All heavy atoms as atom14 arrays in JSON, in Angstrom:
{
  "sequence": "MSECNTYRDAREHNQLPEDIFESLGLNLPVSNIIAFLQQTGLFKLI",
  "atom14_mask": [
    [1, 1, 1, 1, 1, 1, 1, 1, 0, 0, 0, 0, 0, 0],
    [1, 1, 1, 1, 1, 1, 0, 0, 0, 0, 0, 0, 0, 0],
    [1, 1, 1, 1, 1, 1, 1, 1, 1, 0, 0, 0, 0, 0],
    [1, 1, 1, 1, 1, 1, 0, 0, 0, 0, 0, 0, 0, 0],
    [1, 1, 1, 1, 1, 1, 1, 1, 0, 0, 0, 0, 0, 0],
    [1, 1, 1, 1, 1, 1, 1, 0, 0, 0, 0, 0, 0, 0],
    [1, 1, 1, 1, 1, 1, 1, 1, 1, 1, 1, 1, 0, 0],
    [1, 1, 1, 1, 1, 1, 1, 1, 1, 1, 1, 0, 0, 0],
    [1, 1, 1, 1, 1, 1, 1, 1, 0, 0, 0, 0, 0, 0],
    [1, 1, 1, 1, 1, 0, 0, 0, 0, 0, 0, 0, 0, 0],
    [1, 1, 1, 1, 1, 1, 1, 1, 1, 1, 1, 0, 0, 0],
    [1, 1, 1, 1, 1, 1, 1, 1, 1, 0, 0, 0, 0, 0],
    [1, 1, 1, 1, 1, 1, 1, 1, 1, 1, 0, 0, 0, 0],
    [1, 1, 1, 1, 1, 1, 1, 1, 0, 0, 0, 0, 0, 0],
    [1, 1, 1, 1, 1, 1, 1, 1, 1, 0, 0, 0, 0, 0],
    [1, 1, 1, 1, 1, 1, 1, 1, 0, 0, 0, 0, 0, 0],
    [1, 1, 1, 1, 1, 1, 1, 0, 0, 0, 0, 0, 0, 0],
    [1, 1, 1, 1, 1, 1, 1, 1, 1, 0, 0, 0, 0, 0],
    [1, 1, 1, 1, 1, 1, 1, 1, 0, 0, 0, 0, 0, 0],
    [1, 1, 1, 1, 1, 1, 1, 1, 0, 0, 0, 0, 0, 0],
    [1, 1, 1, 1, 1, 1, 1, 1, 1, 1, 1, 0, 0, 0],
    [1, 1, 1, 1, 1, 1, 1, 1, 1, 0, 0, 0, 0, 0],
    [1, 1, 1, 1, 1, 1, 0, 0, 0, 0, 0, 0, 0, 0],
    [1, 1, 1, 1, 1, 1, 1, 1, 0, 0, 0, 0, 0, 0],
    [1, 1, 1, 1, 0, 0, 0, 0, 0, 0, 0, 0, 0, 0],
    [1, 1, 1, 1, 1, 1, 1, 1, 0, 0, 0, 0, 0, 0],
    [1, 1, 1, 1, 1, 1, 1, 1, 0, 0, 0, 0, 0, 0],
    [1, 1, 1, 1, 1, 1, 1, 1, 0, 0, 0, 0, 0, 0],
    [1, 1, 1, 1, 1, 1, 1, 0, 0, 0, 0, 0, 0, 0],
    [1, 1, 1, 1, 1, 1, 1, 0, 0, 0, 0, 0, 0, 0],
    [1, 1, 1, 1, 1, 1, 0, 0, 0, 0, 0, 0, 0, 0],
    [1, 1, 1, 1, 1, 1, 1, 1, 0, 0, 0, 0, 0, 0],
    [1, 1, 1, 1, 1, 1, 1, 1, 0, 0, 0, 0, 0, 0],
    [1, 1, 1, 1, 1, 1, 1, 1, 0, 0, 0, 0, 0, 0],
    [1, 1, 1, 1, 1, 0, 0, 0, 0, 0, 0, 0, 0, 0],
    [1, 1, 1, 1, 1, 1, 1, 1, 1, 1, 1, 0, 0, 0],
    [1, 1, 1, 1, 1, 1, 1, 1, 0, 0, 0, 0, 0, 0],
    [1, 1, 1, 1, 1, 1, 1, 1, 1, 0, 0, 0, 0, 0],
    [1, 1, 1, 1, 1, 1, 1, 1, 1, 0, 0, 0, 0, 0],
    [1, 1, 1, 1, 1, 1, 1, 0, 0, 0, 0, 0, 0, 0],
    [1, 1, 1, 1, 0, 0, 0, 0, 0, 0, 0, 0, 0, 0],
    [1, 1, 1, 1, 1, 1, 1, 1, 0, 0, 0, 0, 0, 0],
    [1, 1, 1, 1, 1, 1, 1, 1, 1, 1, 1, 0, 0, 0],
    [1, 1, 1, 1, 1, 1, 1, 1, 1, 0, 0, 0, 0, 0],
    [1, 1, 1, 1, 1, 1, 1, 1, 0, 0, 0, 0, 0, 0],
    [1, 1, 1, 1, 1, 1, 1, 1, 0, 0, 0, 0, 0, 0]
  ],
  "atom14_positions": [
    [[14.97, -13.8, -9.87], [14.23, -12.65, -9.26], [13.27, -13.21, -8.23], [13.32, -12.7, -7.07], [13.56, -11.86, -10.35], [12.64, -10.83, -9.79], [11.7, -9.87, -11.04], [10.43, -10.92, -11.22], [0.0, 0.0, 0.0], [0.0, 0.0, 0.0], [0.0, 0.0, 0.0], [0.0, 0.0, 0.0], [0.0, 0.0, 0.0], [0.0, 0.0, 0.0]],
    [[12.35, -13.97, -8.59], [11.3, -14.35, -7.8], [11.67, -15.41, -6.68], [11.16, -15.48, -5.62], [10.1, -14.86, -8.58], [10.49, -15.99, -9.34], [0.0, 0.0, 0.0], [0.0, 0.0, 0.0], [0.0, 0.0, 0.0], [0.0, 0.0, 0.0], [0.0, 0.0, 0.0], [0.0, 0.0, 0.0], [0.0, 0.0, 0.0], [0.0, 0.0, 0.0]],
    [[12.68, -16.21, -7.06], [12.98, -17.28, -6.07], [14.15, -16.87, -5.18], [14.53, -17.68, -4.33], [13.3, -18.55, -6.8], [12.14, -19.18, -7.57], [12.4, -20.27, -8.45], [13.61, -20.7, -8.52], [11.56, -20.8, -9.04], [0.0, 0.0, 0.0], [0.0, 0.0, 0.0], [0.0, 0.0, 0.0], [0.0, 0.0, 0.0], [0.0, 0.0, 0.0]],
    [[14.71, -15.74, -5.34], [15.81, -15.3, -4.56], [15.31, -14.78, -3.16], [14.47, -13.95, -3.03], [16.41, -14.1, -5.28], [17.87, -13.49, -4.37], [0.0, 0.0, 0.0], [0.0, 0.0, 0.0], [0.0, 0.0, 0.0], [0.0, 0.0, 0.0], [0.0, 0.0, 0.0], [0.0, 0.0, 0.0], [0.0, 0.0, 0.0], [0.0, 0.0, 0.0]],
    [[15.97, -15.32, -2.13], [15.61, -14.93, -0.76], [15.91, -13.47, -0.46], [15.24, -12.81, 0.39], [16.46, -15.8, 0.2], [15.93, -17.15, 0.32], [14.8, -17.45, 0.06], [16.83, -18.1, 0.65], [0.0, 0.0, 0.0], [0.0, 0.0, 0.0], [0.0, 0.0, 0.0], [0.0, 0.0, 0.0], [0.0, 0.0, 0.0], [0.0, 0.0, 0.0]],
    [[16.76, -12.76, -1.24], [17.03, -11.39, -1.02], [15.72, -10.6, -1.4], [15.58, -9.55, -0.67], [18.09, -10.91, -2.03], [19.34, -11.75, -1.77], [18.54, -9.4, -1.88], [0.0, 0.0, 0.0], [0.0, 0.0, 0.0], [0.0, 0.0, 0.0], [0.0, 0.0, 0.0], [0.0, 0.0, 0.0], [0.0, 0.0, 0.0], [0.0, 0.0, 0.0]],
    [[14.98, -10.96, -2.29], [13.73, -10.25, -2.54], [12.35, -10.78, -1.99], [11.31, -10.38, -2.4], [13.61, -10.19, -4.14], [14.91, -9.62, -4.73], [15.63, -10.32, -5.66], [15.24, -8.26, -4.42], [16.73, -9.79, -6.21], [16.45, -7.73, -5.02], [17.09, -8.56, -5.86], [18.19, -7.94, -6.54], [0.0, 0.0, 0.0], [0.0, 0.0, 0.0]],
    [[12.53, -11.84, -1.15], [11.35, -12.54, -0.68], [10.49, -11.53, 0.05], [9.23, -11.67, -0.25], [11.73, -13.66, 0.32], [10.53, -14.42, 0.81], [10.88, -15.63, 1.71], [11.71, -15.01, 2.84], [12.85, -15.59, 3.29], [13.36, -16.67, 2.8], [13.45, -14.92, 4.36], [0.0, 0.0, 0.0], [0.0, 0.0, 0.0], [0.0, 0.0, 0.0]],
    [[10.86, -10.67, 0.92], [9.95, -9.83, 1.67], [9.21, -8.88, 0.67], [7.93, -8.74, 0.82], [10.7, -9.03, 2.65], [11.28, -9.79, 3.89], [10.68, -10.94, 4.02], [12.14, -9.41, 4.5], [0.0, 0.0, 0.0], [0.0, 0.0, 0.0], [0.0, 0.0, 0.0], [0.0, 0.0, 0.0], [0.0, 0.0, 0.0], [0.0, 0.0, 0.0]],
    [[9.94, -8.3, -0.33], [9.18, -7.33, -1.23], [8.23, -8.2, -2.02], [7.17, -7.72, -2.41], [10.21, -6.73, -2.09], [0.0, 0.0, 0.0], [0.0, 0.0, 0.0], [0.0, 0.0, 0.0], [0.0, 0.0, 0.0], [0.0, 0.0, 0.0], [0.0, 0.0, 0.0], [0.0, 0.0, 0.0], [0.0, 0.0, 0.0], [0.0, 0.0, 0.0]],
    [[8.68, -9.42, -2.47], [7.81, -10.29, -3.39], [6.5, -10.53, -2.54], [5.34, -10.44, -3.11], [8.43, -11.48, -3.75], [7.6, -12.43, -4.6], [8.39, -13.78, -5.01], [8.92, -14.43, -3.8], [8.22, -15.03, -2.9], [6.88, -15.15, -3.02], [8.86, -15.69, -1.98], [0.0, 0.0, 0.0], [0.0, 0.0, 0.0], [0.0, 0.0, 0.0]],
    [[6.66, -10.91, -1.29], [5.42, -11.35, -0.46], [4.58, -10.05, -0.19], [3.32, -10.16, -0.24], [5.96, -11.95, 0.77], [6.43, -13.4, 0.6], [7.05, -13.91, 1.84], [7.08, -13.28, 2.98], [7.38, -15.09, 1.84], [0.0, 0.0, 0.0], [0.0, 0.0, 0.0], [0.0, 0.0, 0.0], [0.0, 0.0, 0.0], [0.0, 0.0, 0.0]],
    [[5.2, -8.98, 0.0], [4.48, -7.7, 0.25], [3.68, -7.3, -0.95], [2.56, -6.77, -0.78], [5.47, -6.66, 0.6], [4.76, -5.27, 0.82], [4.0, -5.01, 1.88], [4.72, -4.26, 0.02], [3.56, -3.69, 1.8], [4.0, -3.24, 0.63], [0.0, 0.0, 0.0], [0.0, 0.0, 0.0], [0.0, 0.0, 0.0], [0.0, 0.0, 0.0]],
    [[4.03, -7.48, -2.09], [3.38, -7.28, -3.35], [2.62, -8.48, -3.87], [2.13, -8.34, -5.05], [4.4, -6.69, -4.42], [4.9, -5.39, -4.03], [4.18, -4.38, -3.98], [6.18, -5.34, -3.61], [0.0, 0.0, 0.0], [0.0, 0.0, 0.0], [0.0, 0.0, 0.0], [0.0, 0.0, 0.0], [0.0, 0.0, 0.0], [0.0, 0.0, 0.0]],
    [[2.45, -9.4, -3.09], [1.63, -10.56, -3.49], [2.05, -11.19, -4.79], [1.17, -11.59, -5.52], [0.24, -10.21, -3.42], [-0.24, -9.74, -2.09], [-1.61, -9.28, -2.14], [-2.15, -8.99, -3.16], [-2.11, -8.83, -0.88], [0.0, 0.0, 0.0], [0.0, 0.0, 0.0], [0.0, 0.0, 0.0], [0.0, 0.0, 0.0], [0.0, 0.0, 0.0]],
    [[3.32, -11.37, -5.01], [3.84, -12.08, -6.17], [4.22, -13.51, -5.88], [4.89, -13.72, -4.8], [5.11, -11.3, -6.68], [4.85, -9.86, -7.1], [6.12, -9.31, -7.57], [3.9, -9.83, -8.34], [0.0, 0.0, 0.0], [0.0, 0.0, 0.0], [0.0, 0.0, 0.0], [0.0, 0.0, 0.0], [0.0, 0.0, 0.0], [0.0, 0.0, 0.0]],
    [[3.82, -14.42, -6.72], [4.09, -15.84, -6.42], [5.65, -16.14, -6.53], [6.39, -15.31, -7.25], [3.43, -16.64, -7.45], [3.05, -15.68, -8.45], [2.92, -14.38, -7.95], [0.0, 0.0, 0.0], [0.0, 0.0, 0.0], [0.0, 0.0, 0.0], [0.0, 0.0, 0.0], [0.0, 0.0, 0.0], [0.0, 0.0, 0.0], [0.0, 0.0, 0.0]],
    [[6.06, -17.17, -6.01], [7.68, -17.66, -6.12], [7.9, -17.82, -7.51], [9.05, -17.63, -8.09], [7.9, -18.71, -5.2], [7.95, -18.37, -3.75], [8.32, -19.55, -2.84], [9.05, -20.49, -3.44], [7.84, -19.6, -1.73], [0.0, 0.0, 0.0], [0.0, 0.0, 0.0], [0.0, 0.0, 0.0], [0.0, 0.0, 0.0], [0.0, 0.0, 0.0]],
    [[7.12, -18.43, -8.33], [7.31, -18.96, -9.67], [7.39, -17.73, -10.62], [6.36, -16.95, -10.75], [6.31, -20.03, -10.14], [6.64, -20.55, -11.42], [7.72, -20.83, -11.81], [5.63, -20.7, -12.29], [0.0, 0.0, 0.0], [0.0, 0.0, 0.0], [0.0, 0.0, 0.0], [0.0, 0.0, 0.0], [0.0, 0.0, 0.0], [0.0, 0.0, 0.0]],
    [[8.38, -17.5, -11.39], [8.61, -16.41, -12.22], [7.53, -16.47, -13.32], [6.96, -15.41, -13.68], [10.03, -16.23, -12.84], [10.18, -14.86, -13.42], [10.33, -17.42, -13.79], [11.61, -14.52, -13.64], [0.0, 0.0, 0.0], [0.0, 0.0, 0.0], [0.0, 0.0, 0.0], [0.0, 0.0, 0.0], [0.0, 0.0, 0.0], [0.0, 0.0, 0.0]],
    [[7.08, -17.47, -13.77], [6.17, -17.71, -14.84], [4.79, -17.17, -14.39], [4.12, -16.57, -15.1], [6.14, -19.15, -15.45], [7.31, -19.47, -16.25], [8.18, -20.48, -15.6], [7.66, -18.9, -17.35], [9.38, -20.7, -16.26], [8.92, -19.22, -17.97], [9.74, -20.13, -17.47], [0.0, 0.0, 0.0], [0.0, 0.0, 0.0], [0.0, 0.0, 0.0]],
    [[4.5, -17.51, -13.15], [3.12, -17.0, -12.54], [3.25, -15.51, -12.3], [2.34, -14.74, -12.45], [2.94, -17.76, -11.22], [2.51, -19.18, -11.35], [2.27, -19.76, -10.05], [1.62, -19.21, -9.16], [2.71, -20.96, -9.78], [0.0, 0.0, 0.0], [0.0, 0.0, 0.0], [0.0, 0.0, 0.0], [0.0, 0.0, 0.0], [0.0, 0.0, 0.0]],
    [[4.43, -15.07, -11.83], [4.73, -13.54, -11.61], [4.49, -12.76, -12.88], [3.89, -11.61, -12.81], [6.03, -13.29, -11.06], [6.2, -13.93, -9.85], [0.0, 0.0, 0.0], [0.0, 0.0, 0.0], [0.0, 0.0, 0.0], [0.0, 0.0, 0.0], [0.0, 0.0, 0.0], [0.0, 0.0, 0.0], [0.0, 0.0, 0.0], [0.0, 0.0, 0.0]],
    [[4.9, -13.35, -14.04], [4.76, -12.54, -15.27], [3.55, -12.88, -16.11], [3.39, -12.46, -17.09], [5.96, -12.75, -16.17], [7.36, -12.33, -15.4], [8.44, -12.73, -16.31], [7.37, -10.8, -15.08], [0.0, 0.0, 0.0], [0.0, 0.0, 0.0], [0.0, 0.0, 0.0], [0.0, 0.0, 0.0], [0.0, 0.0, 0.0], [0.0, 0.0, 0.0]],
    [[2.65, -13.81, -15.51], [1.46, -14.13, -16.15], [0.48, -13.07, -16.26], [0.49, -11.9, -15.81], [0.0, 0.0, 0.0], [0.0, 0.0, 0.0], [0.0, 0.0, 0.0], [0.0, 0.0, 0.0], [0.0, 0.0, 0.0], [0.0, 0.0, 0.0], [0.0, 0.0, 0.0], [0.0, 0.0, 0.0], [0.0, 0.0, 0.0], [0.0, 0.0, 0.0]],
    [[-0.66, -13.33, -16.89], [-1.78, -12.36, -17.03], [-2.7, -12.09, -15.88], [-3.44, -11.27, -15.78], [-2.6, -12.91, -18.27], [-1.9, -13.12, -19.58], [-2.89, -13.73, -20.6], [-1.37, -11.82, -20.07], [0.0, 0.0, 0.0], [0.0, 0.0, 0.0], [0.0, 0.0, 0.0], [0.0, 0.0, 0.0], [0.0, 0.0, 0.0], [0.0, 0.0, 0.0]],
    [[-2.5, -12.95, -14.81], [-3.39, -12.89, -13.65], [-3.08, -11.77, -12.58], [-3.71, -11.62, -11.71], [-3.47, -14.21, -13.03], [-4.14, -15.25, -13.85], [-4.94, -14.95, -14.78], [-3.73, -16.46, -13.82], [0.0, 0.0, 0.0], [0.0, 0.0, 0.0], [0.0, 0.0, 0.0], [0.0, 0.0, 0.0], [0.0, 0.0, 0.0], [0.0, 0.0, 0.0]],
    [[-1.86, -11.23, -12.71], [-1.39, -10.28, -11.74], [-1.37, -8.75, -12.26], [-1.08, -8.67, -13.46], [-0.01, -10.66, -11.34], [0.17, -11.83, -10.35], [1.52, -12.3, -10.1], [-0.58, -11.63, -9.03], [0.0, 0.0, 0.0], [0.0, 0.0, 0.0], [0.0, 0.0, 0.0], [0.0, 0.0, 0.0], [0.0, 0.0, 0.0], [0.0, 0.0, 0.0]],
    [[-1.75, -7.88, -11.34], [-1.69, -6.55, -11.91], [-0.29, -6.06, -12.1], [0.57, -6.36, -11.35], [-2.4, -5.79, -10.69], [-3.02, -6.69, -9.86], [-2.39, -8.02, -10.04], [0.0, 0.0, 0.0], [0.0, 0.0, 0.0], [0.0, 0.0, 0.0], [0.0, 0.0, 0.0], [0.0, 0.0, 0.0], [0.0, 0.0, 0.0], [0.0, 0.0, 0.0]],
    [[-0.19, -5.39, -13.21], [1.25, -4.78, -13.48], [1.67, -3.91, -12.35], [2.94, -3.83, -12.02], [1.14, -4.08, -14.9], [2.49, -3.28, -15.13], [0.89, -5.02, -15.9], [0.0, 0.0, 0.0], [0.0, 0.0, 0.0], [0.0, 0.0, 0.0], [0.0, 0.0, 0.0], [0.0, 0.0, 0.0], [0.0, 0.0, 0.0], [0.0, 0.0, 0.0]],
    [[0.83, -3.19, -11.7], [1.2, -2.37, -10.6], [1.93, -3.16, -9.38], [2.95, -2.57, -8.82], [0.01, -1.61, -10.02], [-0.9, -2.47, -9.5], [0.0, 0.0, 0.0], [0.0, 0.0, 0.0], [0.0, 0.0, 0.0], [0.0, 0.0, 0.0], [0.0, 0.0, 0.0], [0.0, 0.0, 0.0], [0.0, 0.0, 0.0], [0.0, 0.0, 0.0]],
    [[1.67, -4.36, -9.16], [2.34, -5.21, -8.16], [3.74, -5.43, -8.68], [4.69, -5.36, -7.89], [1.61, -6.52, -8.01], [0.35, -6.37, -7.25], [-0.34, -5.39, -7.35], [-0.09, -7.42, -6.59], [0.0, 0.0, 0.0], [0.0, 0.0, 0.0], [0.0, 0.0, 0.0], [0.0, 0.0, 0.0], [0.0, 0.0, 0.0], [0.0, 0.0, 0.0]],
    [[3.97, -5.81, -9.9], [5.28, -6.08, -10.42], [6.14, -4.82, -10.43], [7.34, -4.84, -10.15], [5.14, -6.56, -11.88], [4.45, -7.96, -11.84], [6.61, -6.76, -12.51], [4.03, -8.61, -13.15], [0.0, 0.0, 0.0], [0.0, 0.0, 0.0], [0.0, 0.0, 0.0], [0.0, 0.0, 0.0], [0.0, 0.0, 0.0], [0.0, 0.0, 0.0]],
    [[5.48, -3.71, -10.8], [6.32, -2.4, -10.9], [6.66, -1.99, -9.4], [7.93, -1.54, -9.19], [5.45, -1.35, -11.57], [5.41, -1.61, -13.07], [6.2, 0.15, -11.32], [4.6, -0.74, -13.88], [0.0, 0.0, 0.0], [0.0, 0.0, 0.0], [0.0, 0.0, 0.0], [0.0, 0.0, 0.0], [0.0, 0.0, 0.0], [0.0, 0.0, 0.0]],
    [[5.76, -2.08, -8.43], [6.14, -1.79, -7.1], [7.21, -2.7, -6.61], [8.12, -2.1, -5.88], [4.79, -1.97, -6.18], [0.0, 0.0, 0.0], [0.0, 0.0, 0.0], [0.0, 0.0, 0.0], [0.0, 0.0, 0.0], [0.0, 0.0, 0.0], [0.0, 0.0, 0.0], [0.0, 0.0, 0.0], [0.0, 0.0, 0.0], [0.0, 0.0, 0.0]],
    [[7.16, -3.99, -6.86], [8.27, -4.81, -6.48], [9.54, -4.41, -7.01], [10.62, -4.27, -6.32], [7.91, -6.28, -6.92], [9.09, -7.25, -6.77], [9.4, -7.8, -5.62], [9.88, -7.6, -7.92], [10.48, -8.78, -5.46], [10.92, -8.44, -7.88], [11.2, -9.02, -6.59], [0.0, 0.0, 0.0], [0.0, 0.0, 0.0], [0.0, 0.0, 0.0]],
    [[9.58, -4.08, -8.26], [10.88, -3.68, -9.0], [11.28, -2.34, -8.38], [12.52, -2.27, -8.15], [10.61, -3.54, -10.5], [10.29, -4.8, -11.23], [10.0, -4.51, -12.65], [11.51, -5.72, -11.11], [0.0, 0.0, 0.0], [0.0, 0.0, 0.0], [0.0, 0.0, 0.0], [0.0, 0.0, 0.0], [0.0, 0.0, 0.0], [0.0, 0.0, 0.0]],
    [[10.5, -1.46, -7.98], [11.01, -0.13, -7.41], [11.4, -0.41, -5.95], [12.46, 0.17, -5.64], [9.74, 0.74, -7.36], [9.37, 1.25, -8.72], [8.19, 2.22, -8.79], [7.25, 2.15, -8.07], [8.16, 3.1, -9.77], [0.0, 0.0, 0.0], [0.0, 0.0, 0.0], [0.0, 0.0, 0.0], [0.0, 0.0, 0.0], [0.0, 0.0, 0.0]],
    [[10.7, -1.25, -5.21], [11.23, -1.49, -3.83], [12.5, -2.18, -3.79], [13.17, -1.98, -2.8], [10.05, -2.32, -3.08], [8.78, -1.48, -2.85], [7.66, -2.37, -2.43], [7.82, -3.53, -2.19], [6.46, -1.76, -2.33], [0.0, 0.0, 0.0], [0.0, 0.0, 0.0], [0.0, 0.0, 0.0], [0.0, 0.0, 0.0], [0.0, 0.0, 0.0]],
    [[12.76, -3.04, -4.69], [14.07, -3.83, -4.63], [15.24, -3.01, -5.39], [16.27, -3.51, -5.36], [13.83, -5.17, -5.3], [13.36, -4.99, -6.56], [12.72, -5.94, -4.5], [0.0, 0.0, 0.0], [0.0, 0.0, 0.0], [0.0, 0.0, 0.0], [0.0, 0.0, 0.0], [0.0, 0.0, 0.0], [0.0, 0.0, 0.0], [0.0, 0.0, 0.0]],
    [[14.93, -1.98, -6.11], [15.98, -1.21, -6.79], [16.2, -1.82, -8.14], [17.04, -1.38, -8.9], [0.0, 0.0, 0.0], [0.0, 0.0, 0.0], [0.0, 0.0, 0.0], [0.0, 0.0, 0.0], [0.0, 0.0, 0.0], [0.0, 0.0, 0.0], [0.0, 0.0, 0.0], [0.0, 0.0, 0.0], [0.0, 0.0, 0.0], [0.0, 0.0, 0.0]],
    [[15.5, -2.85, -8.47], [15.7, -3.52, -9.9], [15.14, -2.64, -10.93], [15.49, -2.61, -12.08], [14.97, -4.9, -9.88], [15.71, -5.94, -8.94], [14.77, -7.16, -8.78], [17.03, -6.23, -9.41], [0.0, 0.0, 0.0], [0.0, 0.0, 0.0], [0.0, 0.0, 0.0], [0.0, 0.0, 0.0], [0.0, 0.0, 0.0], [0.0, 0.0, 0.0]],
    [[14.14, -1.77, -10.67], [13.54, -0.91, -11.6], [14.59, -0.04, -12.27], [14.49, 0.2, -13.62], [12.45, -0.02, -11.05], [11.56, 0.6, -11.95], [10.52, -0.04, -12.65], [11.73, 1.98, -12.33], [9.72, 0.6, -13.54], [10.9, 2.59, -13.23], [9.81, 1.86, -13.93], [0.0, 0.0, 0.0], [0.0, 0.0, 0.0], [0.0, 0.0, 0.0]],
    [[15.57, 0.45, -11.58], [16.63, 1.3, -12.16], [17.49, 0.62, -13.14], [18.22, 1.15, -13.87], [17.51, 1.88, -10.98], [16.72, 2.92, -10.1], [17.64, 3.46, -9.12], [17.61, 2.59, -7.88], [18.4, 3.15, -6.77], [0.0, 0.0, 0.0], [0.0, 0.0, 0.0], [0.0, 0.0, 0.0], [0.0, 0.0, 0.0], [0.0, 0.0, 0.0]],
    [[17.49, -0.8, -13.02], [18.39, -1.59, -13.77], [17.85, -1.89, -15.2], [18.48, -2.6, -15.97], [18.79, -2.83, -13.11], [19.53, -2.55, -11.73], [19.85, -3.9, -10.99], [20.78, -1.75, -11.93], [0.0, 0.0, 0.0], [0.0, 0.0, 0.0], [0.0, 0.0, 0.0], [0.0, 0.0, 0.0], [0.0, 0.0, 0.0], [0.0, 0.0, 0.0]],
    [[16.49, -1.6, -15.39], [15.83, -1.95, -16.53], [15.95, -0.98, -17.67], [16.0, 0.16, -17.38], [14.3, -2.11, -16.35], [13.97, -3.29, -15.32], [13.58, -2.45, -17.68], [12.62, -3.38, -14.98], [0.0, 0.0, 0.0], [0.0, 0.0, 0.0], [0.0, 0.0, 0.0], [0.0, 0.0, 0.0], [0.0, 0.0, 0.0], [0.0, 0.0, 0.0]]
  ]
}
């Protein structure tokens, strides 16, 4: 998810790091992760 070039723009827009462990860590707001998932269409797949 995080290292895929397909999602790079959305990841950068939501200020998510490339490393998935950092993305899912405690230091990032959940709202950034949810926004990323919605913008990429991945939210519907959960």
